[in-house]
C-alpha positions as CSV (number, residue, x, y, z in Angstrom):
1,M,24.9,22.4,-29.7
2,F,24.6,19.5,-32.2
3,E,22.3,21.7,-34.8
4,L,25.1,24.3,-34.9
5,H,27.8,21.4,-35.9
6,P,26.5,19.4,-38.7
7,E,29.9,18.0,-39.3
8,I,29.8,16.6,-35.6
9,V,26.6,14.7,-36.0
10,G,26.4,14.0,-39.5
11,E,23.4,11.6,-40.0
12,R,20.7,11.5,-37.3
13,T,20.4,8.0,-36.8
14,D,20.5,5.8,-33.3
15,A,23.7,4.4,-34.2
16,R,25.4,7.8,-35.2
17,W,23.9,9.2,-31.4
18,N,25.7,6.3,-30.1
19,E,28.9,6.8,-32.0
20,I,28.8,10.5,-30.7
21,F,28.7,9.4,-27.0
22,I,31.6,7.4,-27.7
23,E,33.7,9.6,-29.7
24,W,32.7,12.7,-27.4
25,L,31.6,11.4,-23.8
26,G,33.4,7.8,-23.7
27,S,36.6,7.1,-21.7
28,T,38.7,7.9,-24.7
29,G,36.5,10.9,-26.3
30,F,37.4,14.2,-27.2
31,A,35.2,15.9,-24.5
32,Y,35.7,13.0,-21.6
33,I,36.6,14.3,-18.1
34,P,37.2,11.3,-15.5
35,K,34.6,11.0,-12.9
36,T,35.8,12.1,-9.3
37,S,34.5,10.7,-6.2
38,M,32.8,13.4,-3.7
39,P,30.6,13.1,-0.5
40,L,27.3,14.3,-0.8
41,E,28.0,16.7,2.2
42,Q,31.0,18.3,-0.2
43,F,28.1,19.2,-2.6
44,V,25.8,20.7,-0.2
45,D,28.7,22.6,1.1
46,A,29.8,24.0,-2.1
47,A,26.3,25.3,-3.1
48,K,26.2,26.9,0.5
49,G,24.8,31.0,-0.2
50,S,23.0,29.9,-3.8
51,D,19.7,29.2,-4.4
52,T,20.3,25.4,-4.7
53,V,17.9,22.9,-3.2
54,F,19.2,19.3,-3.6
55,S,16.9,16.4,-4.0
56,I,17.6,12.9,-4.5
57,A,16.6,11.4,-8.1
58,H,14.9,8.2,-8.4
59,P,15.6,6.8,-4.8
60,L,13.7,3.5,-5.2
61,V,16.3,2.8,-8.0
62,N,19.2,3.8,-6.1
63,Y,18.1,2.4,-2.8
64,I,16.0,-0.3,-3.0
65,D,16.6,-3.7,-4.7
66,E,13.0,-4.8,-4.8
67,P,10.6,-1.6,-4.5
68,T,7.6,-3.7,-2.9
69,H,5.7,-1.6,-0.2
70,S,7.1,-3.1,2.4
71,A,10.6,-2.7,1.6
72,I,10.0,1.0,0.6
73,E,8.4,1.5,4.3
74,A,11.1,-0.3,5.7
75,T,14.0,1.1,4.0
76,M,13.2,5.0,3.0
77,P,12.3,6.8,6.4
78,R,16.1,6.0,7.1
79,V,17.2,7.2,3.8
80,M,15.4,10.3,3.9
81,A,16.4,11.2,7.0
82,S,20.1,10.6,6.4
83,L,19.5,13.0,3.2
84,R,17.8,15.3,5.2
85,E,20.6,15.4,7.9
86,R,23.3,16.4,5.1
87,G,21.4,19.0,3.3
88,F,18.8,17.7,1.0
89,R,15.4,19.3,1.0
90,G,13.5,17.0,-1.4
91,I,13.1,13.5,-2.9
92,E,11.8,12.1,-6.1
93,A,8.3,10.8,-5.2
94,Y,6.7,11.6,-8.3
95,Y,8.8,9.5,-10.9
96,G,7.4,7.7,-14.4
97,G,7.0,4.5,-14.3
98,T,5.8,3.7,-10.6
99,S,2.3,2.7,-10.0
100,A,0.0,5.7,-8.5
101,P,0.3,3.8,-5.0
102,T,3.9,3.5,-5.0
103,R,3.4,7.0,-5.7
104,A,1.5,8.2,-3.1
105,L,3.5,6.1,-0.5
106,M,6.6,8.2,-1.4
107,V,4.8,11.2,-1.2
108,K,3.6,10.4,2.3
109,L,7.3,9.2,3.6
110,T,8.8,12.1,2.1
111,R,6.2,14.6,3.7
112,D,6.5,12.7,7.2
113,A,10.4,13.1,7.0
114,G,9.7,16.9,6.5
115,M,10.7,16.9,3.0
116,I,9.7,18.2,-0.6
117,P,8.3,15.3,-2.8
118,T,9.9,16.6,-6.4
119,G,9.4,14.6,-9.7
120,G,10.8,14.2,-12.8
121,S,10.0,11.9,-16.0
122,D,13.6,10.8,-16.6
123,Y,13.5,12.1,-19.8
124,H,16.9,12.1,-21.7
125,G,16.0,12.8,-25.1
126,H,16.7,10.3,-28.4
127,Y,18.9,8.4,-25.9
128,K,15.3,6.9,-24.2
129,E,12.8,7.3,-27.1
130,D,9.9,5.7,-24.9
131,V,10.3,8.4,-22.2
132,A,8.2,11.7,-22.8
133,L,9.3,14.9,-21.5
134,G,7.3,15.9,-18.4
135,V,4.9,12.8,-18.4
136,G,7.1,10.3,-18.1
137,R,7.0,6.7,-19.8
138,T,3.3,5.8,-19.8
139,G,1.9,9.4,-19.8
140,D,0.4,9.4,-16.4
141,L,3.4,11.4,-14.5
142,L,1.8,14.2,-13.1
143,V,3.9,16.3,-10.8
144,P,1.7,19.0,-8.9
145,N,2.2,22.8,-9.2
146,E,2.6,23.2,-5.8
147,V,6.1,21.5,-5.8
148,L,7.6,24.3,-7.9
149,D,6.5,26.8,-5.5
150,E,7.8,24.9,-2.2
151,L,11.2,24.4,-4.1
152,K,11.1,28.3,-4.7
153,A,10.3,28.8,-0.8
154,A,12.8,26.3,0.1
155,R,16.1,28.5,-2.2
């Protein structure tokens, strides 16, 4: 969109990108739409009959204050069971910025919960310049190809 509208973007600098977010997406921006609160179940119900497979993004950030292995083992099975009961099929277990042992633990817990261990780099373009698309922050992120096959089969 921005490539087609240089009058919107102007100079391509970090400061200008920040201004664009404020001018267009901020609470007084041209394209602002207020957030609404919607229970997870309502999202899942709205997608029934489609090929949508729900997976929760960065659960360690969302559900755990200090992601130690003991905290993960104590908290995530309950969280995963709740999400599965509400229609989620996946948990982001492969996440950029987490250690290999933490990823392995999250994959194990996700599998134990009968869910698909999904992954993501958390790439957001210029907004997070230290994160690379598909490989994360440190370049060591690899989501196995089988995950895509599992997601396709879960539709």
